[in-house]
MDAnalysis code that builds the backbone (N, CA, C; Angstrom):
import MDAnalysis as mda
import numpy as np

u = mda.Universe.empty(180, n_residues=60, atom_resindex=np.repeat(np.arange(60), 3), trajectory=True)
u.add_TopologyAttr("name", ["N", "CA", "C"] * 60)
u.add_TopologyAttr("resid", np.arange(1, 61))
u.add_TopologyAttr("resname", ["MET", "GLY", "SER", "VAL", "GLY", "ASP", "CYS", "PHE", "ASP", "ASN", "ALA", "MET", "ALA", "GLU", "SER", "PHE", "PHE", "ALA", "THR", "LEU", "GLU", "CYS", "GLU", "LEU", "LEU", "ASP", "ARG", "THR", "HIS", "PHE", "HIS", "ASP", "HIS", "HIS", "GLN", "ALA", "ARG", "ARG", "ALA", "ILE", "PHE", "GLU", "PRO", "PRO", "ARG", "VAL", "SER", "ARG", "GLY", "GLY", "SER", "ILE", "ILE", "ARG", "SER", "GLN", "SER", "MET", "PRO", "VAL"])
u.atoms.positions = np.array([
    [12.945, -4.100, -21.533],
    [12.136, -2.928, -21.787],
    [11.729, -2.884, -23.255],
    [10.599, -2.303, -23.499],
    [10.115, -2.202, -24.861],
    [10.414, -0.840, -25.455],
    [9.852, -0.618, -26.581],
    [10.043, 0.656, -27.264],
    [9.011, 1.675, -26.758],
    [9.108, 2.884, -27.247],
    [8.187, 3.935, -26.839],
    [6.760, 3.525, -27.211],
    [5.868, 3.665, -26.265],
    [4.475, 3.320, -26.508],
    [4.148, 1.864, -26.283],
    [5.123, 1.069, -25.873],
    [4.889, -0.345, -25.611],
    [4.121, -0.478, -24.305],
    [3.083, -1.273, -24.294],
    [2.233, -1.376, -23.116],
    [2.887, -2.131, -21.969],
    [4.000, -2.810, -22.207],
    [4.647, -3.572, -21.150],
    [5.758, -2.802, -20.449],
    [5.988, -1.553, -20.804],
    [7.069, -0.765, -20.210],
    [6.917, -0.620, -18.705],
    [5.742, -0.302, -18.237],
    [5.553, -0.047, -16.818],
    [4.489, -0.958, -16.208],
    [4.379, -2.164, -16.701],
    [3.351, -3.089, -16.218],
    [3.541, -3.410, -14.739],
    [4.790, -3.575, -14.293],
    [5.028, -3.913, -12.892],
    [4.623, -2.761, -11.969],
    [4.975, -1.542, -12.340],
    [4.610, -0.391, -11.515],
    [3.095, -0.201, -11.488],
    [2.450, -0.356, -12.608],
    [1.001, -0.208, -12.655],
    [0.311, -1.291, -11.825],
    [0.843, -2.493, -11.858],
    [0.282, -3.579, -11.059],
    [0.430, -3.289, -9.567],
    [1.600, -2.782, -9.160],
    [1.827, -2.447, -7.757],
    [0.844, -1.383, -7.283],
    [0.713, -0.301, -8.042],
    [-0.155, 0.791, -7.605],
    [-1.632, 0.400, -7.668],
    [-2.011, -0.471, -8.578],
    [-3.386, -0.959, -8.613],
    [-3.682, -1.806, -7.380],
    [-2.724, -2.645, -6.988],
    [-2.901, -3.456, -5.784],
    [-2.947, -2.582, -4.547],
    [-2.067, -1.592, -4.462],
    [-2.056, -0.664, -3.324],
    [-3.400, 0.051, -3.219],
    [-3.902, 0.517, -4.327],
    [-5.179, 1.234, -4.323],
    [-6.322, 0.317, -3.900],
    [-6.332, -0.891, -4.431],
    [-7.420, -1.824, -4.144],
    [-7.380, -2.324, -2.698],
    [-6.203, -2.699, -2.223],
    [-6.077, -3.329, -0.912],
    [-6.061, -2.337, 0.249],
    [-5.567, -1.137, 0.051],
    [-5.420, -0.208, 1.172],
    [-6.241, 1.063, 0.994],
    [-6.055, 1.738, -0.099],
    [-6.630, 3.074, -0.242],
    [-8.144, 3.056, -0.413],
    [-8.688, 2.066, -1.122],
    [-10.133, 2.023, -1.317],
    [-10.879, 1.533, -0.082],
    [-10.187, 0.833, 0.807],
    [-10.838, 0.252, 1.984],
    [-10.667, 1.085, 3.237],
    [-9.908, 2.160, 3.176],
    [-9.560, 2.914, 4.373],
    [-9.866, 4.391, 4.188],
    [-10.391, 5.007, 5.241],
    [-10.596, 6.453, 5.246],
    [-9.523, 7.066, 6.135],
    [-8.704, 7.925, 5.572],
    [-7.640, 8.579, 6.323],
    [-8.090, 9.984, 6.698],
    [-7.746, 10.380, 7.915],
    [-8.138, 11.699, 8.398],
    [-7.192, 12.792, 7.931],
    [-5.936, 12.434, 7.655],
    [-4.985, 13.419, 7.174],
    [-3.889, 12.739, 6.347],
    [-3.078, 13.552, 5.730],
    [-2.014, 13.070, 4.853],
    [-0.986, 12.244, 5.625],
    [-0.700, 12.661, 6.853],
    [0.302, 11.962, 7.667],
    [-0.144, 10.527, 7.985],
    [-1.396, 10.340, 8.290],
    [-1.927, 9.014, 8.590],
    [-1.854, 8.111, 7.353],
    [-2.148, 8.637, 6.195],
    [-2.055, 7.856, 4.959],
    [-0.609, 7.477, 4.669],
    [0.296, 8.404, 4.860],
    [1.724, 8.132, 4.617],
    [2.224, 7.020, 5.542],
    [1.840, 7.055, 6.818],
    [2.266, 6.016, 7.750],
    [1.709, 4.652, 7.362],
    [0.461, 4.602, 6.929],
    [-0.135, 3.323, 6.551],
    [0.557, 2.714, 5.335],
    [1.043, 3.559, 4.438],
    [1.687, 3.059, 3.222],
    [3.142, 2.703, 3.466],
    [3.893, 3.560, 4.158],
    [5.341, 3.403, 4.219],
    [5.875, 2.700, 5.454],
    [5.136, 2.667, 6.555],
    [5.630, 1.972, 7.730],
    [5.240, 0.504, 7.658],
    [6.212, -0.400, 7.810],
    [5.870, -1.823, 7.773],
    [5.071, -2.206, 9.014],
    [4.164, -3.162, 8.888],
    [3.391, -3.571, 10.063],
    [4.286, -4.290, 11.069],
    [4.024, -4.077, 12.349],
    [4.765, -4.788, 13.385],
    [4.141, -6.162, 13.557],
    [4.977, -7.175, 13.740],
    [4.500, -8.551, 13.856],
    [4.910, -9.104, 15.211],
    [3.981, -9.765, 15.879],
    [4.280, -10.367, 17.175],
    [5.015, -11.683, 16.975],
    [5.457, -12.270, 18.062],
    [6.181, -13.547, 17.975],
    [5.311, -14.659, 17.429],
    [4.007, -14.563, 17.626],
    [3.087, -15.584, 17.125],
    [2.750, -15.416, 15.657],
    [3.237, -14.343, 15.042],
    [2.999, -14.122, 13.630],
    [1.827, -13.228, 13.311],
    [1.083, -12.797, 14.337],
    [-0.053, -11.923, 14.053],
    [0.411, -10.474, 13.970],
    [-0.284, -9.693, 13.180],
    [0.073, -8.292, 12.977],
    [-0.463, -7.463, 14.140],
    [0.399, -6.629, 14.702],
    [0.020, -5.723, 15.782],
    [-0.349, -4.395, 15.146],
    [-1.586, -3.965, 15.285],
    [-2.031, -2.715, 14.680],
    [-2.065, -1.629, 15.726],
    [-1.538, -0.467, 15.360],
    [-1.626, 0.673, 16.271],
    [-2.972, 1.334, 16.056],
    [-3.341, 2.249, 16.934],
    [-4.623, 2.918, 16.793],
    [-4.658, 3.832, 15.593],
    [-3.476, 4.298, 15.147],
    [-3.448, 5.185, 14.002],
    [-3.564, 4.435, 12.681],
    [-3.385, 3.127, 12.717],
    [-3.456, 2.314, 11.499],
    [-4.766, 1.562, 11.478],
    [-5.673, 1.951, 10.592],
    [-6.997, 1.328, 10.565],
    [-6.939, -0.128, 10.111],
    [-7.991, -0.850, 10.447],
    [-8.079, -2.267, 10.093],
    [-8.447, -2.442, 8.654],
])
């Protein structure tokens, strides 16, 4: 960790949230808060063949 005001203090957290915003939030329109929470916090289900199984509540 750096000192106060060091730009590298929270670089990992900022990178994570920038990726989350770019990959999920900017590409998806959520109808309500609950749908957004499920898309972020519920892991995707994976079939035996390795493909992701999407529910109707989770947009593409």
